[in-house]
SETOR-373004 format. One record per residue (C-alpha): y, x, z; residue number from 1; residue in one letter; chain. Coordinates in Angstrom, 3 decimals. Layout:
# residues N
Y | X | Z | NUM | a | A
...
***
This chain:
# residues 334
-10.932 | -26.101 | 12.483 | 1 | m | A
-8.461 | -22.308 | 13.037 | 2 | i | A
-5.192 | -22.890 | 12.012 | 3 | k | A
-2.886 | -19.787 | 11.436 | 4 | l | A
0.711 | -20.011 | 10.547 | 5 | v | A
1.352 | -17.479 | 7.685 | 6 | i | A
4.515 | -15.564 | 6.693 | 7 | d | A
4.645 | -15.366 | 3.080 | 8 | m | A
7.960 | -13.224 | 2.827 | 9 | e | A
7.750 | -10.410 | 5.298 | 10 | g | A
6.045 | -8.469 | 2.802 | 11 | s | A
7.506 | -5.182 | 0.840 | 12 | d | A
6.212 | -7.150 | -2.268 | 13 | f | A
7.290 | -10.483 | -1.095 | 14 | g | A
5.169 | -13.300 | -1.411 | 15 | n | A
3.376 | -12.109 | -4.514 | 16 | k | A
0.120 | -10.300 | -2.658 | 17 | e | A
0.385 | -12.388 | 0.394 | 18 | t | A
-0.254 | -15.509 | -2.180 | 19 | t | A
-3.079 | -13.861 | -3.793 | 20 | k | A
-4.781 | -12.666 | -0.379 | 21 | a | A
-4.109 | -16.785 | 0.925 | 22 | c | A
-5.597 | -17.808 | -2.028 | 23 | l | A
-8.967 | -16.030 | -1.533 | 24 | e | A
-9.302 | -16.587 | 2.144 | 25 | f | A
-9.363 | -20.316 | 1.869 | 26 | v | A
-11.670 | -19.938 | -0.730 | 27 | k | A
-13.958 | -17.997 | 1.576 | 28 | d | A
-13.150 | -19.666 | 4.875 | 29 | y | A
-13.810 | -23.427 | 5.134 | 30 | k | A
-13.042 | -23.449 | 8.438 | 31 | d | A
-9.765 | -22.087 | 8.610 | 32 | v | A
-6.435 | -24.257 | 7.844 | 33 | k | A
-2.910 | -22.037 | 6.948 | 34 | l | A
-0.117 | -22.950 | 7.359 | 35 | i | A
2.481 | -21.011 | 4.548 | 36 | l | A
6.005 | -20.554 | 5.671 | 37 | v | A
8.251 | -19.334 | 2.952 | 38 | g | A
9.890 | -19.934 | -0.484 | 39 | k | A
7.204 | -22.432 | -1.297 | 40 | t | A
8.403 | -23.448 | -4.338 | 41 | s | A
7.270 | -19.769 | -5.579 | 42 | e | A
4.080 | -20.456 | -4.508 | 43 | f | A
3.068 | -23.982 | -4.014 | 44 | k | A
1.477 | -24.434 | -6.884 | 45 | d | A
-1.303 | -22.225 | -6.760 | 46 | e | A
-3.312 | -23.938 | -3.597 | 47 | f | A
-3.328 | -27.530 | -5.702 | 48 | v | A
-6.961 | -27.302 | -5.384 | 49 | n | A
-6.671 | -26.212 | -1.681 | 50 | y | A
-5.006 | -29.625 | 0.054 | 51 | s | A
-7.132 | -29.262 | 2.756 | 52 | d | A
-6.531 | -25.962 | 4.154 | 53 | n | A
-3.032 | -25.434 | 3.393 | 54 | i | A
-0.179 | -27.120 | 4.385 | 55 | e | A
4.044 | -25.806 | 3.705 | 56 | f | A
6.769 | -25.036 | 5.375 | 57 | v | A
10.021 | -23.889 | 3.355 | 58 | d | A
11.915 | -21.291 | 4.997 | 59 | a | A
14.054 | -19.311 | 2.111 | 60 | q | A
15.615 | -16.030 | 4.520 | 61 | e | A
13.788 | -12.996 | 5.611 | 62 | i | A
14.140 | -10.978 | 8.923 | 63 | v | A
15.541 | -7.681 | 7.701 | 64 | p | A
13.486 | -4.174 | 9.082 | 65 | m | A
16.334 | -3.993 | 11.341 | 66 | e | A
17.247 | -6.841 | 13.838 | 67 | v | A
18.331 | -7.208 | 17.408 | 68 | s | A
17.065 | -9.869 | 19.419 | 69 | p | A
19.994 | -11.993 | 19.635 | 70 | l | A
20.425 | -11.763 | 15.678 | 71 | k | A
16.651 | -12.641 | 15.412 | 72 | l | A
16.534 | -15.633 | 17.129 | 73 | l | A
19.499 | -17.174 | 15.282 | 74 | r | A
17.983 | -16.579 | 12.180 | 75 | n | A
16.206 | -20.279 | 12.510 | 76 | t | A
16.110 | -20.351 | 8.845 | 77 | e | A
14.161 | -16.920 | 8.464 | 78 | s | A
9.720 | -17.144 | 7.781 | 79 | s | A
9.108 | -15.295 | 10.630 | 80 | m | A
11.308 | -17.090 | 13.049 | 81 | v | A
10.305 | -20.620 | 11.728 | 82 | k | A
6.605 | -19.416 | 12.007 | 83 | g | A
6.424 | -19.049 | 15.559 | 84 | l | A
8.632 | -21.648 | 16.483 | 85 | n | A
5.860 | -23.852 | 14.338 | 86 | k | A
3.029 | -21.885 | 15.766 | 87 | v | A
4.165 | -22.657 | 19.345 | 88 | k | A
5.579 | -26.281 | 18.684 | 89 | q | A
1.947 | -27.278 | 17.282 | 90 | d | A
0.148 | -25.275 | 19.599 | 91 | d | A
-1.601 | -23.703 | 16.453 | 92 | l | A
-3.666 | -20.694 | 17.077 | 93 | d | A
-2.042 | -17.741 | 15.677 | 94 | g | A
0.644 | -15.950 | 13.282 | 95 | f | A
0.153 | -13.564 | 11.075 | 96 | v | A
3.187 | -11.547 | 9.166 | 97 | t | A
3.955 | -8.148 | 7.314 | 98 | a | A
7.699 | -8.320 | 7.903 | 99 | g | A
9.889 | -6.529 | 10.916 | 100 | s | A
7.826 | -4.612 | 13.347 | 101 | s | A
10.645 | -4.935 | 15.704 | 102 | g | A
11.170 | -8.589 | 15.215 | 103 | g | A
7.336 | -9.406 | 15.045 | 104 | f | A
7.422 | -8.203 | 18.546 | 105 | i | A
10.325 | -9.520 | 19.621 | 106 | t | A
10.178 | -12.766 | 18.548 | 107 | g | A
6.211 | -13.135 | 19.833 | 108 | s | A
7.635 | -11.875 | 22.790 | 109 | t | A
10.325 | -14.323 | 23.630 | 110 | l | A
9.175 | -17.428 | 21.306 | 111 | i | A
5.776 | -17.429 | 22.073 | 112 | l | A
5.556 | -15.260 | 25.661 | 113 | n | A
3.457 | -13.401 | 27.479 | 114 | r | A
-0.110 | -14.119 | 29.193 | 115 | m | A
-0.018 | -14.949 | 32.833 | 116 | k | A
-0.628 | -11.414 | 34.666 | 117 | n | A
0.516 | -9.222 | 32.036 | 118 | i | A
2.982 | -7.512 | 32.726 | 119 | q | A
3.466 | -6.057 | 29.062 | 120 | r | A
2.127 | -6.489 | 26.075 | 121 | a | A
1.048 | -3.968 | 23.622 | 122 | a | A
0.439 | -3.238 | 20.320 | 123 | f | A
-3.195 | -2.578 | 19.044 | 124 | c | A
-4.537 | -1.021 | 16.287 | 125 | a | A
-7.937 | -1.033 | 15.269 | 126 | p | A
-8.479 | 2.866 | 13.163 | 127 | f | A
-11.224 | 3.402 | 11.556 | 128 | v | A
-12.978 | 6.849 | 12.010 | 129 | t | A
-15.511 | 9.534 | 10.430 | 130 | k | A
-17.868 | 7.401 | 10.893 | 131 | i | A
-18.259 | 4.686 | 8.124 | 132 | k | A
-17.557 | 0.969 | 9.476 | 133 | d | A
-17.096 | 2.331 | 13.400 | 134 | k | A
-13.411 | 1.485 | 14.419 | 135 | q | A
-11.627 | 2.700 | 17.478 | 136 | t | A
-8.933 | 0.651 | 19.119 | 137 | v | A
-5.895 | 2.668 | 20.301 | 138 | i | A
-2.901 | 0.624 | 22.400 | 139 | l | A
0.080 | 1.184 | 22.726 | 140 | d | A
1.173 | 2.481 | 19.081 | 141 | i | A
4.560 | 1.331 | 19.776 | 142 | g | A
5.310 | -2.411 | 21.689 | 143 | a | A
7.435 | -0.379 | 24.201 | 144 | s | A
8.508 | 3.679 | 24.860 | 145 | n | A
7.642 | 4.191 | 28.153 | 146 | e | A
4.789 | 2.380 | 30.571 | 147 | n | A
3.862 | 2.477 | 34.112 | 148 | t | A
0.160 | 3.539 | 34.664 | 149 | p | A
-0.360 | -0.905 | 36.512 | 150 | e | A
0.671 | -1.228 | 32.821 | 151 | e | A
-1.389 | 1.465 | 31.569 | 152 | l | A
-4.274 | -0.366 | 33.416 | 153 | v | A
-3.341 | -3.339 | 31.670 | 154 | g | A
-3.699 | -2.113 | 28.086 | 155 | f | A
-7.222 | -0.379 | 29.498 | 156 | a | A
-8.561 | -4.251 | 30.481 | 157 | l | A
-6.672 | -5.749 | 26.969 | 158 | m | A
-8.200 | -3.319 | 24.508 | 159 | g | A
-11.555 | -3.706 | 26.459 | 160 | s | A
-11.489 | -7.287 | 25.927 | 161 | a | A
-10.703 | -6.859 | 21.879 | 162 | y | A
-13.225 | -4.337 | 21.561 | 163 | a | A
-15.977 | -6.742 | 23.041 | 164 | k | A
-14.847 | -9.970 | 21.838 | 165 | t | A
-13.929 | -9.027 | 18.235 | 166 | v | A
-15.458 | -5.583 | 17.556 | 167 | l | A
-18.985 | -6.968 | 19.844 | 168 | n | A
-19.012 | -3.603 | 21.550 | 169 | i | A
-21.051 | -4.513 | 24.513 | 170 | e | A
-20.060 | -2.387 | 26.653 | 171 | n | A
-17.022 | -0.534 | 25.305 | 172 | p | A
-15.979 | 2.981 | 26.533 | 173 | s | A
-12.283 | 3.326 | 27.479 | 174 | v | A
-9.972 | 6.667 | 27.630 | 175 | y | A
-6.701 | 7.658 | 28.118 | 176 | l | A
-5.340 | 10.047 | 25.561 | 177 | l | A
-4.209 | 13.105 | 27.158 | 178 | s | A
-3.729 | 16.790 | 26.508 | 179 | n | A
-6.900 | 17.866 | 27.950 | 180 | g | A
-10.096 | 16.072 | 28.510 | 181 | s | A
-9.981 | 17.084 | 32.586 | 182 | e | A
-8.997 | 14.846 | 35.099 | 183 | k | A
-5.070 | 15.721 | 35.985 | 184 | g | A
-4.453 | 16.113 | 32.933 | 185 | k | A
-1.407 | 14.488 | 31.686 | 186 | g | A
1.537 | 13.576 | 32.351 | 187 | l | A
2.763 | 11.199 | 36.060 | 188 | k | A
1.777 | 7.770 | 34.681 | 189 | n | A
-1.388 | 8.748 | 33.180 | 190 | i | A
-2.997 | 11.042 | 36.110 | 191 | v | A
-2.027 | 8.459 | 38.381 | 192 | e | A
-3.178 | 5.952 | 35.365 | 193 | a | A
-6.157 | 7.672 | 36.169 | 194 | y | A
-7.151 | 7.167 | 39.082 | 195 | d | A
-6.515 | 3.598 | 39.334 | 196 | l | A
-9.031 | 3.261 | 36.145 | 197 | l | A
-11.581 | 5.220 | 37.608 | 198 | e | A
-12.281 | 2.516 | 40.194 | 199 | n | A
-11.408 | -0.487 | 38.008 | 200 | e | A
-15.063 | -2.570 | 37.925 | 201 | k | A
-14.202 | -4.555 | 34.741 | 202 | a | A
-14.314 | -1.625 | 32.237 | 203 | i | A
-16.278 | 1.615 | 31.426 | 204 | n | A
-13.572 | 3.961 | 31.669 | 205 | f | A
-14.875 | 6.943 | 30.675 | 206 | k | A
-11.998 | 9.707 | 31.672 | 207 | g | A
-9.519 | 11.637 | 29.186 | 208 | n | A
-9.715 | 12.172 | 25.403 | 209 | c | A
-7.716 | 14.555 | 23.438 | 210 | e | A
-5.959 | 13.603 | 20.104 | 211 | a | A
-8.338 | 15.673 | 17.933 | 212 | r | A
-11.453 | 13.663 | 19.133 | 213 | e | A
-9.411 | 10.153 | 19.105 | 214 | a | A
-11.290 | 9.252 | 15.672 | 215 | l | A
-14.711 | 10.715 | 15.694 | 216 | d | A
-16.109 | 7.378 | 16.578 | 217 | g | A
-17.563 | 8.012 | 19.913 | 218 | t | A
-14.652 | 6.654 | 21.377 | 219 | h | A
-14.382 | 2.716 | 21.655 | 220 | d | A
-11.099 | 2.237 | 23.327 | 221 | v | A
-8.398 | 4.781 | 24.205 | 222 | i | A
-4.853 | 4.148 | 25.930 | 223 | v | A
-1.994 | 5.410 | 25.965 | 224 | t | A
2.179 | 4.594 | 26.523 | 225 | p | A
3.560 | 3.566 | 23.188 | 226 | g | A
6.169 | 6.507 | 22.945 | 227 | f | A
2.858 | 8.780 | 22.365 | 228 | e | A
1.274 | 6.349 | 20.648 | 229 | g | A
3.452 | 5.585 | 18.008 | 230 | n | A
3.722 | 9.214 | 17.371 | 231 | i | A
-0.341 | 9.809 | 16.914 | 232 | f | A
-0.469 | 6.736 | 14.712 | 233 | l | A
2.145 | 7.981 | 12.406 | 234 | k | A
1.038 | 11.874 | 12.406 | 235 | a | A
-2.559 | 10.509 | 11.754 | 236 | t | A
-0.886 | 8.347 | 8.479 | 237 | e | A
0.652 | 11.312 | 7.667 | 238 | g | A
-2.539 | 13.884 | 7.947 | 239 | a | A
-4.477 | 11.515 | 6.239 | 240 | s | A
-1.934 | 11.622 | 3.593 | 241 | k | A
-1.134 | 15.191 | 3.347 | 242 | m | A
-4.872 | 15.659 | 3.286 | 243 | m | A
-5.570 | 13.016 | -0.069 | 244 | n | A
-2.659 | 14.789 | -1.957 | 245 | d | A
-4.227 | 17.772 | -1.442 | 246 | l | A
-7.646 | 16.697 | -2.121 | 247 | i | A
-6.496 | 15.384 | -5.785 | 248 | k | A
-4.301 | 18.524 | -6.182 | 249 | e | A
-7.360 | 20.715 | -6.086 | 250 | s | A
-9.489 | 19.293 | -8.506 | 251 | f | A
-6.763 | 19.292 | -11.775 | 252 | k | A
-6.470 | 22.799 | -11.060 | 253 | r | A
-8.524 | 23.994 | -13.738 | 254 | s | A
-11.251 | 22.482 | -16.103 | 255 | l | A
-13.870 | 23.328 | -13.857 | 256 | f | A
-12.456 | 22.258 | -10.844 | 257 | s | A
-12.547 | 18.850 | -12.975 | 258 | k | A
-15.853 | 19.333 | -13.601 | 259 | i | A
-16.775 | 19.594 | -10.381 | 260 | g | A
-15.099 | 16.212 | -9.414 | 261 | y | A
-17.628 | 14.653 | -11.519 | 262 | l | A
-20.468 | 15.780 | -9.592 | 263 | f | A
-18.439 | 15.342 | -6.326 | 264 | a | A
-17.183 | 12.232 | -6.796 | 265 | r | A
-20.073 | 9.801 | -5.476 | 266 | k | A
-19.513 | 11.801 | -1.959 | 267 | s | A
-15.491 | 11.049 | -2.737 | 268 | f | A
-15.909 | 7.185 | -3.348 | 269 | k | A
-17.881 | 7.086 | 0.330 | 270 | v | A
-15.054 | 9.226 | 1.892 | 271 | m | A
-12.775 | 7.079 | 0.918 | 272 | k | A
-14.154 | 3.960 | 1.668 | 273 | d | A
-14.984 | 5.322 | 5.208 | 274 | t | A
-11.494 | 6.161 | 5.434 | 275 | l | A
-9.716 | 2.894 | 4.129 | 276 | n | A
-7.180 | 1.595 | 6.891 | 277 | y | A
-6.618 | -1.267 | 4.634 | 278 | k | A
-9.773 | -2.858 | 5.878 | 279 | k | A
-8.285 | -2.651 | 9.705 | 280 | t | A
-5.659 | -5.604 | 8.848 | 281 | g | A
-2.792 | -3.848 | 10.747 | 282 | g | A
-1.766 | -4.127 | 14.401 | 283 | a | A
-2.490 | -6.625 | 17.320 | 284 | i | A
0.033 | -8.179 | 19.785 | 285 | l | A
-2.014 | -8.309 | 22.374 | 286 | l | A
-1.026 | -10.364 | 26.067 | 287 | g | A
0.979 | -12.760 | 24.101 | 288 | i | A
-0.168 | -16.503 | 24.488 | 289 | k | A
-0.925 | -16.715 | 21.040 | 290 | k | A
-3.103 | -14.618 | 18.345 | 291 | v | A
-0.314 | -12.261 | 16.654 | 292 | c | A
-1.234 | -10.182 | 14.025 | 293 | v | A
0.923 | -7.687 | 12.502 | 294 | k | A
-0.023 | -6.415 | 8.700 | 295 | a | A
1.441 | -3.443 | 7.267 | 296 | h | A
4.518 | -4.043 | 5.413 | 297 | g | A
3.307 | -2.644 | 2.147 | 298 | n | A
0.154 | -4.606 | 2.594 | 299 | s | A
-1.182 | -5.446 | -1.155 | 300 | d | A
-3.591 | -8.710 | -1.111 | 301 | s | A
-6.552 | -7.030 | -0.008 | 302 | y | A
-5.077 | -5.505 | 3.169 | 303 | a | A
-2.877 | -8.773 | 4.043 | 304 | f | A
-6.384 | -10.640 | 3.584 | 305 | y | A
-8.075 | -8.485 | 5.944 | 306 | h | A
-5.292 | -9.483 | 8.217 | 307 | a | A
-5.753 | -13.302 | 8.107 | 308 | i | A
-9.153 | -12.212 | 8.769 | 309 | r | A
-8.338 | -10.322 | 11.920 | 310 | v | A
-6.651 | -13.077 | 13.076 | 311 | a | A
-8.907 | -15.786 | 12.284 | 312 | y | A
-11.582 | -13.700 | 13.959 | 313 | l | A
-9.796 | -13.053 | 17.361 | 314 | m | A
-9.205 | -17.115 | 17.554 | 315 | a | A
-12.305 | -17.976 | 17.043 | 316 | k | A
-13.722 | -16.152 | 19.201 | 317 | n | A
-10.839 | -17.255 | 22.004 | 318 | n | A
-9.476 | -13.819 | 22.766 | 319 | i | A
-6.783 | -15.447 | 24.864 | 320 | v | A
-9.025 | -17.002 | 26.564 | 321 | e | A
-11.549 | -13.704 | 27.362 | 322 | k | A
-8.139 | -10.898 | 28.267 | 323 | i | A
-7.073 | -13.835 | 30.740 | 324 | e | A
-10.983 | -13.838 | 31.947 | 325 | e | A
-10.358 | -9.874 | 32.181 | 326 | m | A
-7.572 | -9.570 | 34.188 | 327 | f | A
-8.952 | -12.634 | 36.450 | 328 | d | A
-12.029 | -10.011 | 37.295 | 329 | e | A
-9.544 | -7.469 | 37.820 | 330 | h | A
-7.480 | -9.285 | 40.291 | 331 | d | A
-10.358 | -10.786 | 41.865 | 332 | g | A
-11.207 | -6.756 | 42.765 | 333 | e | A
-8.400 | -6.454 | 44.636 | 334 | r | A
***
């Protein structure tokens, strides 16, 4: 049975949406046990019919969005810290939260610890692409600001392992995010990482990728330093929102545009479903000894359900062991 700890209080909506998500998940997956950490008196009664698949841990405090490492570790009564400690103490499979990103990265790293041979953990996100149900794995998207060429090689190994294990891509293509597709483009760490990855037999390295091509559906894994990756993430989110707003406004301008929408709405529904980020489940912290998934802070029950599902699939497919095997293969080729 897969055992996952769920931070019920980190969401912008409190435990309302997380409760709905957990209820739906235990209905759909019988081989999972969810340990729900939070203000248990507010949601405990909702799970009376699922006692075999649910456990409760009471926690009355919530980690603030901005928190220092010291304050985080001192906040032992928070749902996030209690949850992470529960994973470690009981040797459980993973942790899911919609809470503070900084707290999540710090807490996961300090409490659960990095895997052996991992120089730096990476925040990884499966991005939707223009091809329906095809995702592109991009890492790091903000776990750190600066990364060495050797750390970027580590990200490539972890991203490739994730794409193979969770997305079922047999031989995932791996690219470096840069300002040009030619070898030699980019800052010094990108150029040096390119040279290292060219000789890396454990992965299928294909060269550089420009940002405008990243989500065309032909790139399986894209590696980037955390600072650039976080900018790419937020720019993509902003562009997507802007396009959505412009499309809505364009169809409201006149009676004829409204009529036009009636003829085109089926096509727009397909597009909306293709670009629905909620199905990706948020971001994953790779390189930690346990499965760690960070849902969007504004996740509704649908998005949070998929965050739990990503954690479940990672645990069921032994992602931690697969990453260790990838690094063992990498070290054996040196």
